[in-house]
Structure formats: structure tokens, C-alpha cells
C-alpha positions as CSV (number, residue, x, y, z in Angstrom):
1,M,151.9,27.4,72.7
2,T,154.9,29.5,72.3
3,N,155.4,33.0,70.9
4,K,157.3,31.5,68.0
5,N,154.0,30.6,66.3
6,S,152.6,34.1,66.8
7,E,152.5,36.8,64.1
8,W,151.4,40.4,63.9
9,Y,148.0,41.1,62.3
10,V,146.4,44.4,61.4
11,I,142.8,45.1,62.5
12,Q,140.7,48.1,61.6
13,V,138.8,49.9,64.4
14,V,136.3,52.7,64.7
15,S,138.0,56.1,64.5
16,W,139.3,57.5,67.8
17,T,138.9,54.2,69.7
18,E,142.3,52.7,69.1
19,E,143.4,52.9,72.7
20,N,140.1,51.7,74.0
21,V,140.2,48.7,71.7
22,A,143.7,47.9,72.8
23,S,142.7,47.9,76.5
24,S,139.5,45.8,75.6
25,L,141.7,43.2,73.9
26,F,143.9,42.9,76.9
27,Q,140.8,42.5,79.2
28,R,139.2,39.9,76.8
29,R,142.5,38.0,76.7
30,E,142.4,37.7,80.5
31,S,138.7,36.9,80.6
32,F,138.8,34.1,78.0
33,W,142.1,32.7,79.1
34,L,143.8,33.4,75.8
35,N,147.2,34.6,77.2
36,D,149.0,32.1,75.0
37,Y,147.1,33.2,71.9
38,I,146.7,36.9,72.1
39,I,150.2,38.0,73.0
40,D,150.4,41.8,72.5
41,V,148.6,44.8,71.1
42,F,150.4,47.7,69.5
43,V,148.9,51.2,68.7
44,P,151.5,53.1,66.6
45,T,151.6,56.7,67.9
46,H,154.1,59.6,68.0
47,D,154.3,62.9,69.9
48,V,153.0,66.1,68.2
49,V,153.3,69.6,69.5
50,S,150.7,72.2,68.7
51,V,150.6,75.9,69.6
52,R,147.3,77.0,71.2
53,A,145.9,80.2,72.3
54,W,148.2,82.5,74.2
55,W,151.1,80.6,72.5
56,V,151.0,77.7,74.8
57,K,152.7,74.5,73.4
58,V,150.6,71.4,73.9
59,K,152.1,67.9,73.4
60,K,149.8,65.1,72.5
61,K,150.0,61.6,70.9
62,K,149.0,61.3,67.3
63,N,148.3,58.0,65.6
64,I,150.6,57.1,62.7
65,L,148.0,54.7,61.3
66,P,144.6,56.1,62.2
67,W,141.8,53.5,62.4
68,Y,144.4,50.6,62.6
69,I,146.1,48.7,65.4
70,L,148.3,45.7,65.4
71,V,147.8,42.5,67.3
72,Q,150.4,39.8,67.9
73,M,148.5,36.5,68.1
74,V,148.4,32.9,67.3
75,V,145.4,32.5,65.0
76,T,142.9,29.8,66.1
77,N,139.2,29.8,65.6
78,E,138.6,31.0,69.2
79,S,141.3,33.8,69.2
80,W,140.2,35.1,65.8
81,Y,136.6,35.1,66.9
82,I,137.4,37.0,70.2
83,V,139.4,39.7,68.3
84,R,136.8,40.1,65.5
85,N,134.0,40.5,68.0
86,T,135.6,43.0,70.3
87,P,133.6,46.2,70.4
88,N,134.7,48.8,67.8
89,V,136.7,46.3,65.8
90,T,135.4,46.6,62.2
91,W,137.5,44.0,60.4
92,F,140.7,42.1,60.1
93,L,143.1,42.6,57.2
94,W,142.5,39.3,55.6
95,A,142.2,37.5,52.3
96,W,139.8,34.7,51.5
97,N,138.7,34.4,55.2
98,I,142.2,33.9,56.5
99,P,144.0,36.8,58.3
100,V,147.2,37.9,56.6
101,P,150.2,38.6,58.9
102,V,152.3,41.7,58.6
103,S,155.7,41.2,57.1
104,Q,158.7,41.6,59.4
105,K,160.0,44.4,57.1
106,E,156.8,46.4,57.5
107,L,156.7,45.9,61.2
108,D,160.3,47.1,61.6
109,Q,159.6,50.2,59.6
110,L,156.6,51.0,61.7
111,K,158.4,50.4,65.0
112,W,161.4,52.6,63.8
113,Q,159.0,55.4,63.0
114,V,157.5,55.2,66.5
115,K,160.9,55.0,68.2
116,D,162.0,58.1,66.3
117,N,161.7,60.6,69.2
118,T,161.8,63.8,67.1
119,E,158.7,65.9,67.8
120,S,156.8,67.3,64.9
121,F,154.7,70.4,65.2
122,D,151.1,70.5,64.1
123,T,150.4,73.8,62.5
124,K,147.7,75.7,60.7
125,Y,150.2,78.1,59.0
126,K,150.8,78.0,55.3
127,V,153.3,79.6,53.0
128,W,152.3,83.1,51.8
129,D,150.1,83.7,54.9
130,I,150.5,87.1,56.5
131,A,151.9,86.7,60.0
132,I,152.3,89.2,62.9
133,I,155.4,88.7,65.0
134,T,154.8,89.1,68.7
135,K,158.4,89.1,69.8
136,W,160.8,92.0,70.0
137,P,162.5,93.5,67.9
138,F,159.9,93.0,65.0
139,E,157.0,93.2,67.3
140,W,153.5,93.7,65.8
141,N,154.8,94.1,62.2
142,E,153.2,92.1,59.4
143,W,155.4,89.8,57.2
144,I,154.7,87.0,54.7
145,I,155.6,83.4,55.6
146,S,158.1,82.1,53.1
147,E,159.0,78.6,54.6
148,I,157.6,76.4,57.4
149,N,159.8,73.8,59.3
150,T,157.4,71.5,61.2
151,N,160.3,69.4,62.6
152,K,161.8,72.4,64.5
153,G,158.6,74.5,65.0
154,L,159.9,77.4,63.0
155,V,158.7,79.7,60.2
156,K,160.9,81.7,58.0
157,L,159.7,85.3,57.3
158,N,161.2,87.8,54.9
159,V,161.7,90.9,57.1
160,N,162.4,94.2,55.3
161,L,165.3,96.0,56.9
162,L,167.1,99.0,55.3
163,S,165.3,98.3,52.0
164,R,166.4,94.6,51.9
165,D,164.5,91.4,52.5
166,I,166.3,89.5,55.2
167,P,165.0,85.9,56.1
168,V,164.3,85.5,59.8
169,E,163.3,82.3,61.6
170,I,160.7,82.7,64.3
171,E,159.1,80.0,66.5
172,F,155.5,79.1,66.0
173,S,154.7,80.4,69.4
174,H,156.0,84.0,68.5
175,I,153.7,84.6,65.5
176,K,150.0,84.8,64.8
177,I,148.1,84.9,61.6
178,K,146.4,88.1,60.6
């Protein structure tokens, strides 16, 4: 068999077990001598930064498609059976008992989204929340959030200086919600 006959398929897994299922599929591939049939497993993730207590930035991986992973394989009765019966696999994306491969366009879009290395920030802040700035020169004053930029990790606050509202951008790590 060659990789030319293989295609990518979507399988649904139990929540929070995507990485475990991927490693199980690699182990089962070796155990059942299916290296020519189960080629690769792809868990689409990207980096997310969240701000925790004491304004510590924590980077973690977040799934782009929660509950789903992609498997590159040549579908035979044996390979399909092994993948379907892997622990925590709930079902194949299929129609009329035949797995449906992912189109090349969809696969390219997904891989482009994973390769896009821009970090996004996970935040609990919302527009119109009252925020307290913890950084000089506006330290410990309360202001209302007018915009949130999750790509850069910034919030825009309207600060009142000399009877005028002036928009100021502050990092997530330098504010806290009242």
C-alpha cells in the first residue's frame, strides 16, 4: 500500500481525550501491524494565553475542533474496525456505513488555522465591565471597559482626565474586575 490511497477522516471522541486517543491510535497501529493503513493522526490545536491570579500569563493548547480528531488512513475492514473500537472513540463521520473523507480544501483551511502562530487571549472580561487598573499612573481607579482586543491581550478603557474621556489601552495583566 502507498500513501496515495490514504485520505483524511474525521472521528468523534469523548471530550478532553483527544490527545489520549491520538496516542492510542499510534500504539494500536504498531500492535496490529497497520503502519501501511493508519498513516497519521492530527489533533488541531492552537496556543491560548490566559491571565490568572497575580496577573500571571499562562499559555496552553486549545482544541480548534473539540471532540474531533483527524486520521489519515486507508480504509479496509480491519483498519476501520481498529479505529472505531479504540477506547474513547464514539463514531466516524460516515454516511451509509462508509466513512466520508475530508476534502482537501477543508483540510488546508484547518492546517492553515493551526499554523497561524498568533496567540489569542482567553479572557473573562466583557464590554461595560468596571475594571480597576493596577498599573501606574491610573493605579486603583475604576473605569469602564469600552473595547476588548483578544488578539493582542488589550482592553480599551475611557479614562477621565481634565474633564475629558481619553481612551487608554491596558494589558489584561494590568487590570482586574471589580
